[in-house]
C-alpha positions as a Markdown table, in Angstrom:
| # | Residue | x | y | z |
|---|---|---|---|---|
| 1 | Met | -83.6 | 156.4 | 97.4 |
| 2 | Pro | -85.2 | 159.3 | 99.3 |
| 3 | Asn | -83.5 | 162.6 | 99.5 |
| 4 | Lys | -82.4 | 164.1 | 102.8 |
| 5 | Arg | -85.5 | 166.2 | 103.3 |
| 6 | Lys | -87.8 | 163.2 | 102.9 |
| 7 | Ser | -85.6 | 161.2 | 105.2 |
| 8 | Gln | -85.8 | 163.9 | 107.8 |
| 9 | Phe | -89.6 | 164.1 | 107.5 |
| 10 | Met | -89.9 | 160.3 | 107.8 |
| 11 | His | -87.7 | 160.3 | 110.9 |
| 12 | Ala | -89.6 | 163.2 | 112.5 |
| 13 | Ala | -92.9 | 161.5 | 111.8 |
| 14 | Met | -91.7 | 158.2 | 113.4 |
| 15 | Arg | -90.3 | 160.0 | 116.5 |
| 16 | Phe | -93.4 | 162.3 | 116.9 |
| 17 | Glu | -95.8 | 159.4 | 116.7 |
| 18 | Glu | -93.6 | 157.2 | 118.9 |
| 19 | Arg | -93.4 | 159.9 | 121.6 |
| 20 | Thr | -96.9 | 161.4 | 121.4 |
| 21 | Asp | -99.3 | 158.9 | 119.8 |
| 22 | Ile | -100.3 | 161.6 | 117.4 |
| 23 | His | -100.1 | 161.1 | 113.6 |
| 24 | Phe | -97.5 | 163.5 | 112.1 |
| 25 | Thr | -98.9 | 164.6 | 108.8 |
| 26 | Arg | -97.5 | 166.9 | 106.1 |
| 27 | Glu | -99.9 | 169.6 | 107.4 |
| 28 | Val | -98.6 | 169.2 | 111.0 |
| 29 | His | -95.0 | 169.4 | 109.6 |
| 30 | Lys | -95.9 | 172.6 | 107.6 |
| 31 | Glu | -97.5 | 174.1 | 110.7 |
| 32 | Phe | -94.4 | 173.5 | 112.8 |
| 33 | Val | -92.1 | 175.0 | 110.1 |
| 34 | Arg | -94.4 | 178.0 | 109.7 |
| 35 | Lys | -94.4 | 178.7 | 113.4 |
| 36 | Ile | -90.6 | 178.5 | 113.5 |
| 37 | Arg | -90.1 | 180.8 | 110.6 |
| 38 | Ser | -92.6 | 183.3 | 111.9 |
| 39 | Gly | -91.5 | 183.1 | 115.5 |
| 40 | Lys | -95.1 | 182.7 | 116.6 |
| 41 | Asn | -95.8 | 179.9 | 119.1 |
| 42 | Ala | -92.1 | 179.0 | 118.7 |
| 43 | Val | -89.2 | 179.8 | 121.1 |
| 44 | Phe | -85.6 | 179.5 | 120.0 |
| 45 | Val | -83.5 | 177.3 | 122.4 |
| 46 | Glu | -80.1 | 176.8 | 120.8 |
| 47 | His | -78.0 | 176.4 | 117.6 |
| 48 | Gln | -76.5 | 173.0 | 117.0 |
| 49 | Ser | -74.7 | 174.0 | 113.8 |
| 50 | Asn | -75.0 | 176.7 | 111.1 |
| 51 | Arg | -78.1 | 175.0 | 109.7 |
| 52 | Val | -79.6 | 173.1 | 112.6 |
| 53 | Ser | -81.3 | 174.7 | 115.6 |
| 54 | Val | -83.5 | 173.6 | 118.5 |
| 55 | Trp | -86.9 | 175.1 | 119.2 |
| 56 | Asn | -89.9 | 174.8 | 121.6 |
| 57 | Val | -93.0 | 174.8 | 119.4 |
| 58 | Thr | -96.5 | 174.9 | 120.7 |
| 59 | His | -99.0 | 172.7 | 118.9 |
| 60 | Glu | -102.6 | 172.1 | 120.2 |
| 61 | Ala | -101.7 | 173.6 | 123.6 |
| 62 | Ile | -98.7 | 171.3 | 124.1 |
| 63 | Glu | -95.1 | 172.5 | 123.8 |
| 64 | Tyr | -92.7 | 170.2 | 121.9 |
| 65 | Arg | -88.9 | 170.4 | 121.6 |
| 66 | Val | -88.1 | 170.1 | 117.9 |
| 67 | Val | -84.9 | 170.2 | 115.8 |
| 68 | Tyr | -85.2 | 172.3 | 112.7 |
| 69 | Asp | -83.0 | 172.2 | 109.5 |
| 70 | Lys | -82.9 | 175.8 | 108.1 |
| 71 | Leu | -81.2 | 174.8 | 104.9 |
| 72 | Arg | -83.9 | 172.3 | 103.9 |
| 73 | Gly | -86.7 | 174.0 | 105.8 |
| 74 | Ser | -87.7 | 170.9 | 107.6 |
| 75 | Ile | -88.1 | 169.3 | 111.0 |
| 76 | Val | -85.3 | 166.9 | 111.7 |
| 77 | Thr | -86.9 | 165.3 | 114.8 |
| 78 | Val | -89.2 | 165.8 | 117.7 |
| 79 | Leu | -87.4 | 165.2 | 120.9 |
| 80 | Gln | -90.1 | 165.4 | 123.5 |
| 81 | Ala | -93.0 | 167.4 | 124.9 |
| 82 | Val | -91.7 | 170.1 | 127.1 |
| 83 | Asp | -92.9 | 169.7 | 130.6 |
| 84 | Ser | -93.7 | 172.9 | 132.4 |
| 85 | Lys | -93.4 | 171.2 | 135.8 |
| 86 | Pro | -90.3 | 169.3 | 136.9 |
| 87 | Ser | -91.0 | 165.6 | 137.4 |
| 88 | Pro | -90.8 | 164.4 | 141.0 |
| 89 | Pro | -87.6 | 162.6 | 142.0 |
| 90 | Ser | -87.8 | 158.8 | 141.7 |
| 91 | Pro | -87.5 | 156.9 | 145.0 |
């Protein structure tokens, strides 16, 4: 049975690929974590708990909203790409 960190990685990979059509590799995961830890190309959004926080992380010129687990040092999920322009109202 996979541990929590592996489960989080598998979930994040599934969601990232589902929402972006880009393959979420270990290298991409490490890059996201490195950006969050350094604060470069990552903007803090909110805390969800003592260990979980939400960040906007820029990857290949696209900003993604991600949930980060500080205790395990891993991405929990990728919520969506952050759109700089509001979407037009639907008719």
